[in-house]
C-alpha positions as a Markdown table, in Angstrom:
| # | Residue | x | y | z |
|---|---|---|---|---|
| 1 | Met | 84.4 | 95.5 | 35.0 |
| 2 | Thr | 81.0 | 97.0 | 35.5 |
| 3 | Glu | 80.4 | 100.0 | 33.2 |
| 4 | Leu | 78.5 | 102.9 | 34.7 |
| 5 | Thr | 75.7 | 105.0 | 33.3 |
| 6 | Leu | 76.4 | 108.7 | 32.6 |
| 7 | Thr | 74.3 | 109.6 | 35.6 |
| 8 | Ala | 76.2 | 107.2 | 37.9 |
| 9 | Ile | 79.6 | 108.6 | 36.6 |
| 10 | Arg | 78.5 | 112.1 | 37.3 |
| 11 | Lys | 77.3 | 111.1 | 40.8 |
| 12 | Gln | 80.7 | 109.5 | 41.6 |
| 13 | Leu | 82.5 | 112.5 | 40.2 |
| 14 | Thr | 80.5 | 114.8 | 42.5 |
| 15 | Ala | 81.3 | 112.6 | 45.5 |
| 16 | Leu | 85.0 | 112.9 | 44.6 |
| 17 | Asn | 84.7 | 116.7 | 44.8 |
| 18 | Phe | 84.5 | 117.5 | 41.1 |
| 19 | Asn | 82.1 | 119.7 | 39.3 |
| 20 | Ala | 80.5 | 116.9 | 37.3 |
| 21 | Asp | 78.5 | 119.3 | 35.1 |
| 22 | Lys | 81.7 | 120.7 | 33.6 |
| 23 | Ile | 83.4 | 117.4 | 32.9 |
| 24 | Lys | 83.2 | 115.9 | 29.4 |
| 25 | Ile | 82.3 | 112.2 | 29.1 |
| 26 | Ile | 83.8 | 110.6 | 26.0 |
| 27 | Thr | 84.0 | 107.2 | 24.4 |
| 28 | Val | 87.5 | 105.7 | 24.2 |
| 29 | Ser | 88.0 | 104.0 | 20.8 |
| 30 | Ala | 90.3 | 101.2 | 19.6 |
| 31 | Met | 93.5 | 102.2 | 17.7 |
| 32 | Asp | 94.4 | 100.5 | 14.5 |
| 33 | Ala | 96.9 | 97.7 | 15.0 |
| 34 | Glu | 99.8 | 99.5 | 13.3 |
| 35 | Ala | 99.4 | 102.6 | 15.4 |
| 36 | Leu | 99.1 | 100.5 | 18.6 |
| 37 | Thr | 102.4 | 98.6 | 17.7 |
| 38 | Asp | 104.3 | 102.0 | 17.8 |
| 39 | Cys | 102.8 | 103.0 | 21.2 |
| 40 | Thr | 104.3 | 102.6 | 24.7 |
| 41 | Ser | 101.9 | 100.2 | 26.4 |
| 42 | Lys | 103.5 | 98.8 | 29.6 |
| 43 | Glu | 100.8 | 96.9 | 31.6 |
| 44 | Asn | 99.2 | 98.9 | 34.5 |
| 45 | Glu | 101.2 | 102.1 | 33.6 |
| 46 | Ser | 98.6 | 104.3 | 32.0 |
| 47 | Phe | 100.1 | 107.6 | 33.2 |
| 48 | Tyr | 103.7 | 106.7 | 32.1 |
| 49 | Asn | 102.5 | 105.2 | 28.8 |
| 50 | Ser | 100.3 | 108.2 | 27.9 |
| 51 | Tyr | 103.0 | 110.6 | 28.9 |
| 52 | Met | 105.6 | 108.8 | 26.7 |
| 53 | Asn | 103.2 | 108.4 | 23.8 |
| 54 | Val | 102.6 | 112.2 | 23.7 |
| 55 | Ile | 106.4 | 112.9 | 24.0 |
| 56 | Tyr | 107.1 | 110.6 | 21.1 |
| 57 | Arg | 104.2 | 112.2 | 19.1 |
| 58 | Arg | 102.0 | 109.0 | 19.1 |
| 59 | Gly | 99.3 | 111.1 | 20.6 |
| 60 | Glu | 98.6 | 114.9 | 20.6 |
| 61 | Arg | 97.4 | 115.2 | 24.1 |
| 62 | Tyr | 97.8 | 113.6 | 27.5 |
| 63 | Val | 94.2 | 113.1 | 28.8 |
| 64 | Leu | 93.7 | 112.7 | 32.6 |
| 65 | Gly | 90.4 | 111.5 | 34.1 |
| 66 | Tyr | 88.5 | 108.4 | 35.2 |
| 67 | Arg | 87.5 | 105.2 | 33.4 |
| 68 | Gly | 83.7 | 104.8 | 33.6 |
| 69 | Glu | 83.7 | 101.7 | 35.7 |
| 70 | Asp | 82.4 | 101.0 | 39.2 |
| 71 | Pro | 84.1 | 102.5 | 41.1 |
| 72 | Leu | 85.6 | 105.1 | 38.9 |
| 73 | Leu | 89.3 | 104.3 | 38.1 |
| 74 | Glu | 91.9 | 107.1 | 37.8 |
| 75 | His | 93.5 | 106.7 | 34.4 |
| 76 | Ala | 95.4 | 108.5 | 31.6 |
| 77 | Ile | 94.8 | 108.1 | 27.9 |
| 78 | Ile | 95.8 | 109.9 | 24.7 |
| 79 | Lys | 94.0 | 112.0 | 22.1 |
| 80 | Lys | 94.8 | 112.1 | 18.4 |
| 81 | Gly | 92.7 | 114.4 | 16.3 |
| 82 | Asp | 89.1 | 114.1 | 17.7 |
| 83 | Leu | 89.5 | 110.6 | 18.9 |
| 84 | Tyr | 90.6 | 109.2 | 22.3 |
| 85 | Phe | 92.7 | 106.0 | 22.7 |
| 86 | Asp | 93.9 | 103.8 | 25.5 |
| 87 | Pro | 97.1 | 102.0 | 24.3 |
| 88 | Thr | 97.6 | 100.6 | 27.8 |
| 89 | Gln | 94.3 | 98.9 | 28.0 |
| 90 | Gln | 94.1 | 97.9 | 24.4 |
| 91 | Ala | 97.6 | 96.2 | 24.3 |
| 92 | Asn | 97.1 | 94.3 | 27.5 |
| 93 | Asp | 93.4 | 93.2 | 27.6 |
| 94 | Ala | 90.6 | 92.4 | 25.3 |
| 95 | Phe | 89.6 | 95.9 | 24.4 |
| 96 | Ile | 86.0 | 97.1 | 24.4 |
| 97 | Pro | 85.3 | 100.8 | 23.9 |
| 98 | Tyr | 84.3 | 102.5 | 27.2 |
| 99 | Gln | 83.2 | 105.8 | 28.8 |
| 100 | Phe | 85.8 | 108.1 | 30.1 |
| 101 | Ala | 85.4 | 111.3 | 32.3 |
| 102 | Val | 87.9 | 113.8 | 31.0 |
| 103 | Leu | 89.2 | 116.0 | 33.8 |
| 104 | Thr | 91.8 | 117.8 | 31.7 |
| 105 | Glu | 93.9 | 117.5 | 28.5 |
| 106 | Phe | 97.5 | 118.6 | 28.3 |
| 107 | Lys | 99.5 | 119.5 | 25.2 |
| 108 | Ile | 103.1 | 118.3 | 25.2 |
| 109 | Phe | 104.7 | 121.5 | 26.7 |
| 110 | Asp | 102.1 | 121.8 | 29.5 |
| 111 | Met | 102.3 | 118.1 | 30.3 |
| 112 | Met | 106.0 | 118.3 | 30.6 |
| 113 | Lys | 105.9 | 121.5 | 32.7 |
| 114 | His | 103.4 | 119.9 | 35.1 |
| 115 | Ala | 105.4 | 116.7 | 35.3 |
| 116 | Lys | 108.5 | 118.7 | 36.2 |
| 117 | Thr | 106.7 | 120.4 | 39.2 |
| 118 | Asn | 105.3 | 116.9 | 40.1 |
| 119 | Lys | 108.7 | 115.4 | 40.8 |
| 120 | Asp | 109.0 | 114.1 | 37.2 |
| 121 | Phe | 105.8 | 112.1 | 37.4 |
| 122 | Pro | 103.1 | 112.7 | 34.8 |
| 123 | Pro | 100.1 | 114.7 | 36.2 |
| 124 | Asp | 97.6 | 112.6 | 38.0 |
| 125 | Val | 94.4 | 113.4 | 40.0 |
| 126 | Asp | 96.3 | 114.1 | 43.2 |
| 127 | Tyr | 98.4 | 116.6 | 41.3 |
| 128 | Leu | 95.3 | 118.3 | 40.0 |
| 129 | Leu | 93.8 | 118.5 | 43.5 |
| 130 | Ser | 97.1 | 120.0 | 44.9 |
| 131 | Lys | 96.8 | 122.7 | 42.2 |
| 132 | Glu | 93.1 | 123.4 | 42.8 |
| 133 | Lys | 93.3 | 127.1 | 42.0 |
| 134 | His | 94.6 | 126.2 | 38.5 |
| 135 | Phe | 91.8 | 123.7 | 37.9 |
| 136 | Lys | 88.9 | 125.4 | 39.7 |
| 137 | Asn | 86.7 | 125.0 | 36.7 |
| 138 | Ile | 86.4 | 121.3 | 37.5 |
| 139 | Ile | 87.1 | 121.0 | 41.2 |
| 140 | Asn | 84.5 | 122.0 | 43.7 |
| 141 | Ser | 86.1 | 124.3 | 46.3 |
| 142 | Lys | 86.4 | 122.9 | 49.8 |
| 143 | Lys | 84.4 | 125.0 | 52.1 |
């Protein structure tokens, strides 16, 4: 994995039709081992894992965005308090904190409501783009 600079992340976000200036870039931290043991962490299933971890209160928010690698990788993580965690990555690989471009964060009710309108699949980037008018703060309008 090649980690990108903040400038490179913003450039790729712009190429993907996002308003990069309004997207927060955060650092994903490692969870403590005990908390990680309680998390759903099925390999290569970040959307499902993050969704289930929020439902079962192992995270407060479902966070959708892109991992800061080249090229950007669509991914979902969780937020607890002021920290962001990736149980999927941490449980299945050697974990190194990394940059993450946050497109949006969902509380449990909103996450479940959006999943219901997304044929019971947790919200992903395609879903955001299909609901452009609701996420116009981060999506550049197609002209």
